C-alpha positions in Angstrom: -17.9 51.1 -32.7 -15.6 52.0 -35.2 -15.7 55.7 -35.2 -11.8 56.1 -35.0 -9.9 53.2 -36.4 -6.5 54.5 -35.4 -5.4 57.3 -33.2 -2.4 59.3 -32.9 -1.3 60.7 -29.7 1.8 63.2 -28.8 3.7 62.3 -26.2 6.8 64.6 -25.0 6.7 63.9 -21.0 4.7 66.4 -19.9 2.1 65.9 -17.4 -0.2 67.6 -20.3 1.1 64.6 -22.4 0.8 62.2 -19.9 -3.0 63.1 -19.7 -3.7 63.2 -23.3 -2.1 59.7 -23.4 -4.6 58.6 -21.0 -7.5 60.1 -22.7 -6.4 58.4 -25.9 -5.9 55.2 -24.3 -10.0 55.8 -23.1 -11.1 56.2 -26.9 -8.8 53.2 -28.0 -10.9 51.0 -25.5 -14.2 52.5 -26.4 -13.7 52.2 -29.9 -11.2 49.3 -30.4 -8.9 51.2 -32.2 -5.2 51.2 -33.1 -3.2 53.4 -31.3 0.2 55.5 -32.6 2.2 57.2 -29.8 4.6 59.9 -31.4 7.4 61.4 -29.6 9.4 64.0 -31.5 12.9 65.0 -30.7 13.8 68.7 -31.9 16.4 68.9 -34.8 20.0 69.8 -34.3 20.9 73.6 -34.0 23.0 74.3 -36.7 25.2 77.3 -34.6 26.4 74.6 -32.4 29.9 73.1 -32.7 30.1 69.7 -34.0 31.1 68.0 -30.9 28.5 69.7 -28.7 25.7 69.2 -31.4 26.3 65.1 -31.4 26.1 65.2 -27.6 22.8 67.3 -27.3 21.5 64.9 -30.6 22.6 61.8 -28.4 21.2 63.2 -25.2 17.7 64.3 -26.8 17.3 61.1 -28.6 17.5 59.0 -25.6 15.3 61.2 -23.4 13.0 60.9 -26.1 13.5 57.5 -26.1 12.8 57.2 -22.6 9.7 58.9 -23.0 8.3 56.9 -25.8 9.2 53.5 -23.7 7.4 54.8 -20.6 4.3 55.6 -22.9 4.5 52.7 -24.2 4.3 50.6 -21.4 1.3 52.6 -19.9 -0.1 51.6 -22.8 0.4 48.2 -22.3 -0.7 48.0 -18.5 -4.6 48.5 -20.6 -3.6 45.7 -22.7 -2.9 48.1 -25.5 -0.2 47.2 -28.2 0.8 50.6 -29.3 2.7 51.6 -32.4 6.0 53.7 -31.0 7.5 56.5 -33.4 10.1 58.3 -32.5 10.7 61.3 -35.1 12.9 64.4 -35.4 12.3 67.4 -36.7 9.8 70.4 -36.3 7.0 68.8 -33.6 3.7 69.9 -35.7 5.3 68.7 -39.2 6.4 65.1 -37.4 3.1 64.3 -35.8 0.7 65.3 -38.5 3.3 63.1 -41.1 2.9 60.3 -38.5 -0.8 60.7 -38.7 -1.3 60.9 -42.5 1.6 57.9 -42.6 -0.8 56.1 -40.7 -3.8 57.1 -42.1 -5.3 58.5 -39.0 -8.2 61.3 -38.8 -7.8 62.0 -35.1 -4.8 63.2 -33.2 -5.0 63.7 -29.4 -2.7 66.1 -27.8 -2.4 67.9 -24.3 -2.3 71.3 -23.5 0.0 72.9 -21.2 -0.4 75.5 -18.6 -0.8 79.0 -20.2 -1.2 82.3 -19.1 -1.5 85.6 -21.0 -0.7 86.1 -24.6 0.1 82.2 -24.7 -3.9 81.5 -23.6 -5.0 83.7 -26.9 -2.5 82.5 -29.8 -3.4 78.7 -27.9 0.3 77.5 -28.0 2.0 77.3 -31.3 2.8 73.4 -31.5 -1.2 73.3 -31.0 -2.0 75.9 -33.1 0.0 74.6 -35.7 -1.2 71.2 -35.9 -5.2 72.0 -35.7 -4.0 75.1 -38.7 -2.0 72.2 -41.0 -4.2 68.8 -40.5 -7.0 68.1 -42.3 -8.4 66.0 -39.9 -9.5 65.9 -36.2 -7.8 67.4 -33.5 -8.7 66.8 -29.6 -6.9 68.8 -27.3 -6.8 67.7 -23.6 -6.2 70.4 -21.0 -3.4 68.7 -18.1 -5.9 67.9 -15.7 -8.8 67.4 -18.5 -11.1 64.3 -18.8 -13.8 63.3 -21.3 -17.0 62.7 -19.9 -19.9 61.6 -22.5 -23.0 62.4 -20.2 -22.8 66.0 -21.5 -21.3 67.2 -24.9 -21.6 71.0 -25.8 -21.7 72.0 -29.7 -20.8 75.7 -30.1 -22.6 76.6 -33.6 -22.6 79.8 -35.7 -24.4 78.3 -38.4 -21.8 77.9 -40.9 -20.1 75.5 -43.1 -17.6 74.8 -40.4 -20.3 74.4 -37.6 -21.9 71.6 -39.6 -19.0 70.0 -39.8 -18.5 69.7 -36.1 -22.3 69.2 -35.4 -22.1 65.7 -37.4 -19.2 64.8 -35.2 -20.9 65.7 -32.1 -23.8 63.4 -33.1 -21.9 61.0 -33.9 -20.3 60.8 -30.4 -23.7 61.2 -28.7 -24.7 58.3 -30.8 -22.0 56.3 -29.6 -21.8 57.0 -26.0 -25.5 58.0 -25.3 -24.6 61.3 -24.6 -26.9 64.7 -24.1 -26.0 67.1 -26.7 -26.3 70.7 -25.9 -26.3 73.0 -28.8 -25.0 76.6 -27.8 -24.8 79.6 -30.2 -23.7 83.1 -29.3 -24.8 86.1 -30.7 -21.8 88.9 -30.4 -23.4 92.3 -31.0 -20.9 95.0 -29.8 -22.5 98.2 -27.9 -21.6 99.9 -30.6 -23.9 98.2 -33.2 -26.6 98.0 -30.9 -26.7 101.4 -30.6 -26.7 102.0 -34.4 -29.1 99.6 -34.7 -31.6 99.7 -32.2 -32.7 95.8 -31.3 -30.4 94.2 -33.4 -29.1 91.7 -30.5 -33.0 90.7 -30.1 -33.4 89.8 -34.0 -30.1 88.2 -34.0 -31.6 86.2 -31.0 -34.9 85.3 -32.9 -33.3 83.8 -36.0 -30.9 82.2 -34.1 -33.4 80.4 -32.1 -35.2 79.6 -35.2 -32.3 78.2 -36.7 -31.6 76.1 -33.4 -35.2 74.8 -33.3 -34.7 73.3 -36.8 -31.4 72.1 -36.0 -32.7 70.5 -32.9 -35.4 68.4 -34.4 -32.8 67.3 -37.1 -30.7 66.0 -34.6 -33.6 64.4 -32.4 -34.5 62.5 -35.6 -31.1 60.9 -35.2 -32.0 59.6 -32.0 -29.8 61.8 -30.1 -31.2 64.2 -27.1 -30.6 68.0 -27.6 -31.0 71.0 -25.9 -30.7 74.3 -27.5 -29.6 77.5 -26.0 -28.5 81.2 -27.4 -26.6 84.0 -25.3 -25.3 87.1 -26.5 -21.8 88.4 -25.1 -18.2 87.4 -25.8 -18.4 83.8 -27.7 -15.3 82.1 -26.3 -16.2 83.2 -22.8 -19.6 82.2 -23.1 -19.3 78.8 -24.6 -16.4 78.5 -21.7 -19.0 79.4 -18.8 -21.5 77.4 -20.6 -19.7 74.3 -20.5 -18.7 74.4 -17.0 -21.9 75.4 -15.7 -23.4 72.4 -17.5 -20.8 69.8 -16.2 -19.8 69.2 -20.1 -17.3 66.5 -20.9 -16.0 67.8 -24.2 -16.9 70.9 -26.3 -17.1 70.1 -30.2 -16.5 73.0 -32.1 -15.7 73.9 -35.8 -12.1 75.5 -37.7 -12.1 76.4 -41.2 -9.1 75.3 -43.5 -6.1 78.3 -43.4 -3.1 78.6 -45.6 -0.1 80.8 -45.2 0.3 83.1 -41.9 -3.5 82.6 -41.2 -2.9 79.0 -39.9 -0.5 80.2 -37.4 -2.6 83.1 -35.9 -6.5 82.0 -35.9 -7.4 84.2 -33.6 -10.7 82.7 -33.6 -13.1 81.7 -31.2 -11.9 78.0 -31.4 -8.4 79.2 -30.1 -9.3 81.3 -27.4 -11.4 78.4 -26.0 -9.1 75.8 -26.3 -6.5 78.6 -24.7 -8.9 78.7 -21.7 -11.2 76.5 -20.5 -10.3 73.1 -18.2 -12.4 70.9 -20.4 -11.0 68.6 -23.5 -11.7 70.3 -26.9 -12.6 68.4 -30.1 -11.8 70.3 -33.0 -13.4 69.8 -36.9 -12.1 71.0 -39.8 -13.6 71.9 -43.2 -11.2 72.7 -46.3 
């Protein structure tokens, strides 16, 4: 298999970063990929005295070198020789720059534990990388582990979902996974009151779409099951993945610019912020 030729993983010495590395190593072994490990240290603070800044920069750099060395040793224990990159600057910018420089289309990163607003906004660095990187991003919760038996693909019938479906099919082919395709109809009580039966009609329409999609997936030699739910999409997706013991959720996201990149506010971002399952984000445009 050569689905991913080169994988970039971000390591920061945290438990989440270490778990991301562990999962990236599994992918490297599965796909005989090259591995790039990147650690980013923040830029100097302009408002500090020069002598203080110099000492802090040296301390932070040394800490980054330690994180990177440890990550490299973990990889070598698995007989993987990684390229180690220690960068300085804005975290998301440097990680993306390394991925682009190395011609990688997959970034793997950990998701720290988050509460409240952080869960909604998904964490600024994760959000920024997904918003600005043109490849795929695999987000690993602190205790998340990729398992291939069952892959959940969440679709809304858009072009963004189509790209995610294509990726999920490739993964399912590679690993003999069952692909569980979920679509969630989100109709508010207000809309339902104004248009009686709207939820039912939407579910019927979605079911027809999923039946066609199921046929297309099975023509690719992949076992597929389809499901339609109604409710809050991100909650339904998370609950469904947990109930079905999914080892991976695959979702689409569209390209954004400006502030929209920073505040995705999407179902995808909310799923990443709350789920215990690894999430692969596939972007269009």
